[in-house]
N, C-alpha and C positions, 0 to 999 in steps of 0.2 A: 658714672650712671648705677645706680642699685640694682644689685645682680637679681635680686627677688623681680623686678621690673623684666628679667629679659628671659624667654623659654627657650633651653640650650636642649638640642634633640641631636644624637649621633646614632652609628649604627656600626655593628660588625658581623663579619662572618664567623659562624661558628659548625666547627666540622664533626661529623658524625659522632666523633671517638673524644670530643674535645671533654676534658672532665673542667667539673665546677672552677677548681683551683686555676685553671689554665684561662677560661673567662673572666673570673674576677680578677687577674693580674693584667690582662687584657684593656679592661674599664680601666684600673687605676694608672697602667700609661696613657690611654686618653684623656683621661683626669688633667693627670701632669702636662700634656701637650697646649690643652684648651686650658689649662692655667686655673682651673675652678674648683671647687669642692667638691661638687657635686652637678650632676646632668640632671635637666628634667625628662628626658625622654631617651633609653638604650634598647635600638631595636636588633634582632636577630634578622639580619641582612640576606636576603636571597634565598628562601628559604627552596629546598629543592623537590620538597612533596609535602604532602598531607602529614605523614609521618614525624618528618622532620620537626615538626611544630612542637612535637615532644620533647626534645633533645631534653635529657634530664640534667647535662651538666648544665645548659643555658638556664633554664630554670632556678634550680640551687644557688647558681651566681645570682640570678635576680632577686631571690628571697634574702639572700645575705646584704645584698647591695643597696637594699630598701630598708633594712634594719639600720643598717648603719647611716642612711641618710645619702648616700653617693649617689644614689640612683630613683627618682618619682614616680615612672612610670616606665613598662615595657612594651615594647611594640615588635610589630615584626612588618617585612615587604618582600615583594614578589612582584617580575616582571612579567610572568608568564614561562612556559616553556622553551626549548629550543627546539624539540622537534615535535610532532605529532602525538607522540606516544606519551608527554609530560604534561601533568594535569596542569588545568588551565587556572590563570589567575581567578580567576570566580570561586572556582572549587575552594582552591589552597585560604585565600584570604575570608571568604565566608565561612568556613571551618576554622579560623584564627578567630574570628569574631565570637565563634559561639563555644571557642575553646574554653574562656572564663578566666585563663590566665596573661590575657594580652590586654593592654589600656588603649593601642593608639594601632593604626593600622596606616601603611603607605602604600598607595594605590594610583595606577593610570588613570589621568580622567582630563577628559577635553571635548569639547564641543562636537568632534567626529570619532570620538574613543571610548565612547562611557557606557554600552549595554551591558557587560559582563559589570562594570565600576557599580550601574545602578542597584544589582545585587548584592552587591557585596556592602554597599551606605546601606540598603535595607536590614542587612544582616546585624551591622553594626550597630545602626540606633535602635534595634530590637534588642541588642544586648550592652547599650550603654556605653559602646566603644567608639573614641576618638575616630577622626578621617583629616588623613590630609591626602593630597593632591598632588601628583610629580605627573611629568611630561605632559603640562598644561596646554603647550601647543603645540598643532600637528607640523609644526615644522616654519621652511621661512620660504618665502617668494622669491622668484628669480627669474628673469627673462635671458636668454640668451640665443641675440637673431642670430640666423642661419643666411648667408651667404654661400652661395653653392660654389660659386667660382673664387672663394677665399675662405674656404672654412678654416678653423682653428687644427690646431695640433688634436685635440679632445675628439673634434668632431668628425674627424677623417678615421681616426679609431674606433668610432660608433658605428660608420657608414661599412668597416672594414667588415666591423661584427656581424651588422644586419645581413653582409654579404656571405657571411658563413650560411645562414640560412637558405640557401638558393636564391636570395633576391638579386635579382639586376643593380648597378650603381644606381641606376634613374629611379628605383621602387625605394631604395635606401635614402635618398635625398628625399625622397616624399613623405619616408615616413619622420625622418628626423624634424624636417620643415613642419610636418603637422604636429610635434612637440612642443616644438619654438610656438607656433600659432595657439595651441592651449595654454601656455605662459602666458603670452603677449595679452590675450582675451581675458584671462584673470587680472592682467594690470589693468585694464582699460573697465573693467568693471569692478575696481576700486580705487580709480583714480579720483573721481568728486569729492568722494570722504577723506582722502587720504591730502589731497590739497585745502579742503575745506580745514582740515585740523592742521594743516603746516606741517606734516607727520611722514615722515618714510613709513612704504606702503610695509617691508618687512617687520619695524616698532610699531607699529600699527596693528597688525594680526596679532602680534604676542602679547601687548597689553591687552587687545579685545579678545581674545583667548584666556588670559587669567583672569578679568573682569567675570566672561562669562562663566570661569569655574566658581565663582565667591558668590555669584546667585543664589547657590545649592546652599541655603543654611542647614542641611544635613553633612553638606561636605565643608569641615571645622576651619580646616586653613590649608594653602599652597605651598607646596616648595618650590623655588622659583633658583633657578641659577642665573646670580645676577655678574655679570663681566664688567660693570661699571657702578659707579657712584650714581649716576645722573639716572640710571633706571629704578633705582631703590624711589626717588625722590619722585617719579611718576608712577608706578607699581601700587606703591604704598597709600597714595590718597584714593585708590580704586575701592580700599574696602570700607563697606557698609554704604555705596551707594549704585545704584540700579543703573543698569544696563542701557543704553540710550538706542532709540529706534535707527538712529543712521549705523551705531556700532551694531545690533545686530542684523541689519541688514547687510553689511560688510561679512561678517561668519557667513550667512546664509550664501552669499556671493562665491566666498572661498571656497564651503562644503564642496559645492557643488564643482566648482573649477579646480579644487585639489582631488577630488575624488579616487582619480587615478595616478594621484600623484606620491601619496600620501600611506606608506606601510604602516598599518596598524601595530600598535606594539606590543608584545601577547598573542597576535596572531599568529598560527602555524599551518592555514590551509593548504597554504602552496609547499607545505615539504615534503612530503611523500612524494612530488614529481620529480625531486632533483637526483640524478642517478650518482652523485656525488657526496650528494647528505651536509650540503653546506648548509648552515644553520641560518636562512634568508632574513627569519625579525631578529634575531641577534645581532646581525650584520649593520642591519638597516637603522638599529637603536643605535649604534658606535658611531655610523654615520650622523643621525641628530644629536649628538653629543657635539661632533664637531661644526655643524652648519649652524643646527637650531639653537644651543647653547655658548657655543664659542670656545666649546672646551677643544682645541686641536690636539695638545699634546696627549689628554689623556685618551683623547679618540685613538688616535696610533698604537699608543702603547697597549691600549686593551686589544685593538684589531691583529698586533704583531703578536698577543697570545694566541689567538687562533691559525698559527702556523701550521698549515698542515690542513688547515678544517676552512680557509677563508676562502673568498671568490675568486682565487687565480684560474682554477678550474673553468670558468666561465670565457675565459678567452677563445677558448679553441671547443666547448662545448654548441650541440646543435640546436640547444634551446628548448628540450624536454619541457621546460616551465613555464613555453609562450599557453596563456590561457588558464593557468593553474590560481590566478589570485582573483577572489570570488568579487575584488573591487576593480579590477581591469587594468592593475599596474603591469606595463612591462619590464618583468622580471632582473632578466640577465643583462640589459644594457643599465639598469639602476644599478648591479651588483658590479658591473665593471666599472662605473664611474666611482663607486665609492672604495673599490682598489686602488684605482689610480689616484684618489682623493689620500687615504689613509696611507699609501705606500710612498708617498710623492713621487708616480714610478711618470 
């Protein structure tokens, strides 16, 4: 296939003290690995603040590489802060759109998490900046039945965790059963559409979520983590097509049912409640890579880098975070589950 028929986008982290020479060398090595003479877009990845948008080494390097024909457009990505003291995704990427030196933005955008993104998209449109959606699906659907007389090893650990909060075993079992009932309700709500299309529930949620993103003409494209070639054949045909009424109904049902299950990327509302400073949003994003994108190894590697600041304190904590999530997520059991998955404990 001709190179000019493919748009290649990549990104890299840039430290506060990185020089233009270092950034240029980093991009050249990236070009070698990609086996291409140029990339269409190169973004500064995961900026830490609005001030970081002006990193001189990055902008000097991009000016040089554009002049050389090695980079066509420059961009910026940001997931949101790790704790409540950091700047929001809306503030950082809106500032990037207004900066005048960025051509494209990569931002979180899905049918359950788009309020901040709507502000960014409006700023991007005003300033003629391109937009790419990431984290396009709020997660995966799963139904884990609970048999009180035959709990799985993981379910037994959850019961013990609930009992740390002065709950009796009976109360803990009721809580576990209530979670399982909510999951089953979601399955039941989406079953008719799933059977009609002959697709698996999790896959249909993902495809429907991507389709929803593509309905916004001001969101120019979506960044999708493909785990197999079959998914490519299912996603590409969605472009340029309208979201059907059955698909829209499924998403509305999922939005209601997943409300207290999906940790919004970039939200740090619960952060101040944790006495251990656990970065809840970051950890739940790593869980999304594992469950929602099928990137198990990458998720585990990223989580391992949090050593000393991971979810291990949640095992013995009395749960000060209970009730801290504005969406009703039961934070401590969620983090406990993530810790189990990420460490293969």
